[in-house]
N, C-alpha and C positions, 0 to 999 in steps of 0.2 A: 318229693316236693321241694326239698332244699336245693336239689340240682337244678330244677326248673326255675326257681327263684333267682339263682345265680346267673342262669343263662339269660333270662329276660332283662335283668338289670344291666347287663352289658350292652343292651341295645339303645342306650341313651346317648345321643350325640347332639352337638350344636349344629345349627343350620343357618346359612346365610344365602346371599344371592348366588353364590357359586353352586349351591345345591338346587335352589329353586328354579333358576332360569332353564337348565336343561330339562327339568321335569314338566315345564309348561308346554302345551302343544303349540306348534307353529300356527300363526294366524293366516288364514287363507286370504290371498291378495284379492281374489274375486268374490269374497264372501259378502254377505249383507246381514242385516239385523236378525233375519230368520235363521241364519247359519249358526249363530253362536249361543243358542240356548234361550229358553224362556223361564223366567224366575217369577214366583209370586212371593211377596212379602206381606205378612199380616201383623199389624201391631198398632201402636200409637194410642194416645188417650189425651184428654184435656190436661194441659200442663206437661205433656211428654211428647212434643212435636219434633224434637231434635233427633231422637234415636231412630225413628223410621226413615227420616230424611237421610241421615248419615249412612244407614244400611243400604238404602237404594242407591246413593251416590257411590258407595264402595263397590256395589255390584256392577254398576255401569263402568266404573274406573277399571275394574279387573277384567273386563271384557265380555260381560253378559250382553247378549244381543237385545233382548226385550225384557224390561223390568216393570212388573205391575206391582202397585203398592195399595193394599186395602187398609183403610183407616176409618175411625168413627166419622160420621158425616159432619160433625161440628168442626173438626180440625181439617177436613178435606180442603177447604179454600187455602189454608196455610200451606199444606203440602203441595198443592197444585201450583202455588206461586213460587215455592222454593225449588221444586224439582225441575231440572233442565232436561235430563235424559230419561228419567223414569216416568211412569204413567200412573198417577194416583187415581183412586176411585173411592167413592163414599160407601160406607156400610152402616147398617142399623146399629144404634147405640143405646145404652142405658146408663144414666148418671155419668156421661162423658167417656165411658169405656165401651168396647164392643159388646153387643148383646148376643145372646144365644141364637136369636133368630137370624143372625148374620151367616150362620153355618151353611145353609143351602147356596147362598150367593158365592161364598168362599169356595165351596166344593165345585161349583160350576166353573169358576175361574181356574181353579187348580187343575181341572180336567184337561185344559189346554196348555198347561205348563209342565216343565220338567222337574223342578225342585221347589220346595216350600221352605221359606224362612219364617219362623213363628216366634213372636215374643218381644221384639224391641219396642220399649215404651208402652207395652200392653196394659200395664196397671194390674193390680191384684184385687180380685173379687171372686165370689163364688161362681158368678156367671162366666167370667173370662177363664177361670180354671176349667169349668166344664167344656168350654169351647176348645181349650187346649187338649183335653182328654179325648174329645171326639176326633180332632185332627191328627192326633198321634196314630190313629188307625189307618191313615193313608199308606198306600203301597209306594208312594213316591219318596225319593230321597228327602230328608228333612234336616234342617238346621234349627235347633232350639236354643233361644237366646233369652237372657234377662228374665222377665216375669213369666215367660213360657217355661223356663227351668224351675222357677219357684212353684209352679203348679204341680210339679212332680213330688213335692214334699208329702210324704205319707202315701204316695202312689207310685213308687219306683217300679212296681210290677208292670206298669204301662210302658216303661222304657224297656224292660226285659222282654216284653212281648214283641218288640220291634227287632229283636236279634235276627240278623240275616238281611235286614233292610238298611241301607246306608243312613246312619243317624249321627249327627254331630251336635255336641253340647258345648256352649261357650261361656261357662260361668266365671265370675270372679270368685274370690275365696269365700265370701259370705254366702253366695248362692250355692257354691260347692258344698259347704257345710249343711245347708238346708236339705240337700238330697242325700246326705249320708257320707259325703267325702270326709276322710279322716286326715287332718293336718296336725294332729296332736304330737306326732313324732318330729315335726319340723322338717320333714323330707317331702317337698312338693313333688319331685320327680316320681318317687315311689308311690305317693298317694294317687297321683294322676294315672300312673300305670296300673295300679291295683283296680281302680274304678273302671277304667276302660276295658280291662280284661274281664272283670266280673259281670259287666252289663253289656258287653258286645257292641260298644259305641266308640266313636272318636271323641275324645275329650280335649277341648282347648281351654286350659286353665290359665286365665288372664292374670296379668300382673307383671312385675319386673321379671324379665326373662320368661315370657309366655311359653307354656308347654303345650305340645300337641301329642297326645298319647293315643295309640291305635289298639284295637282289640288284640292284636298279636303280641303286644307287649313292648313294641318299639316306641321311643319317646324322642321327639325333636325339641330342642331348646332354642328359642329365638333370641339372638344376641343383638338385634337391631332395635332402633327406637330411642326415644328420649323423653324427658319430662319438662323440657324448657317452655317458657312462655313465647307466644308469637308477639308481633308488634302491638296489636290492640290489647293483648293480654298484659303486656308490660305497662301500658297506660293505666289499665284498671288496677294492676298491682301497685303502681305508684299512688294513684288516687286513694286507694283503700288502706295504704300504709303497709302492704305486704312486702314491698321493695323500697329501700331508701331512694329518695328522689335523685340524689347524686349518682347512685349506682345505676339507676334506670336510664339516666341521661347518657352515661358512658356506654351502656349496652346499645342503646338506640343510635348513638353516633357511630359506633362500630358497624352496625347494620347498614346505616345510610352510606358510609364510606364503601362498604362491600358492594352494595347495589349500584353505586356510581360507576364502578369498574366492570360490573357484570354485563353479560350480553343482553341486548335489547333488540326488539324487532318492531319497527315503527313506534318506538316509545314504550313497548310492552315487554316486560320480562317473561322469559319462558317459564313453563310450569316446573321444570326440573333443571337444577344447576349443579355443576361440580363444586362441592364445598371449597376446596383449596384455591380454585382458579376463577370461579364465577362464569365459566364457559357453559354453554348450553349442553344439557345431557339428554340426548334423544331417548325417550322411553319406549316408543313404538313407531311403526311406520306411519301411522295416522294418529292424530291427537283426538282425545275425547271431545265431544261437542261442548262440554261444560268448561273446558280449560280456560277460555277467554273470560268467561264470567267469573270463575274462581280467581283468576289473576287480578280482576278488578278489586277484589277484597283487599289485596296488597296495596293498591293505590288508595283505597278508602282509608286504610290504616295510616298510611303515610300522611294523608291530608289531615287526619285527626292529630297526629304528632305535631304537625306544623301549627295547627290552631291552638293546641294545648300549651305549647312552649313559646309562642311568639312574643309574649310580654314578660318572659322570665328574665333570669340573670344573663350574663354575657354568654356563658356556655350554652344555655338553653336557647337563646336567640340564634346563636350560630347553628345549632341543630335544626331549628325551624327553617333557617335559610337554605339548608342543604336540600 
């Protein structure tokens, strides 16, 4: 046992684009939306409309061909308005969350899909938990997120029953603790590794340096990402007193100066830029259909900056003029 422990702990390594890019399949130049897989996402609740939208957007961004999004009927108009590339559809609900009677419709939709993502923004109730328990029985690959994970609390046997079927869990540390994850030793890598091996799943333990642990014991440590505010976030931070106004103006001025020298196409900044130079960074041979819409959010934020500081002091007026 001791020898095995020493062997698997050596399988921890950091991961960046150098490892990820060769691992991703080449995208077919003559492919179409039916070529690149069909995904079903089930989640959302009144007050939790962002999580399913972000999940659907991430799926489209990372190359999924067809993304269907099942949400409670009350929030369906919100998701339908927000989603550019995904296809939201309404499901029966109870008290603003998915109802158990949504199960037949979900199973019918899942029959034509390759993978199920279950849980983003789902909400926590006895009825949603039972819905999760039933959907865990699917033979399809499954990604369990957020409140879908919380439904496993006290029912970890349902996860164990999926051993041999591709299953990915994506908890943050509180959700991880709810399903028996042990972080008491302060060793996140070992805790993730132990859980993945014990339950035969892939565990993505979110947080600073997100970990991906596989059933075989190998662990990948993500060293990318950051916790900085975006442009609109900086404005909110200034208004709420989280960021000193003077410091916020300095940061926003630096951003404005950077964008002034960055590449633009017919006045629009590309979706990806090289940080040091501001030159366009091609991400793929074809852009996602939502790229132009998302780039408009940058323009919206800059317009907000101009309005917010136009009657300020000398430095703030100069920022607004930029």
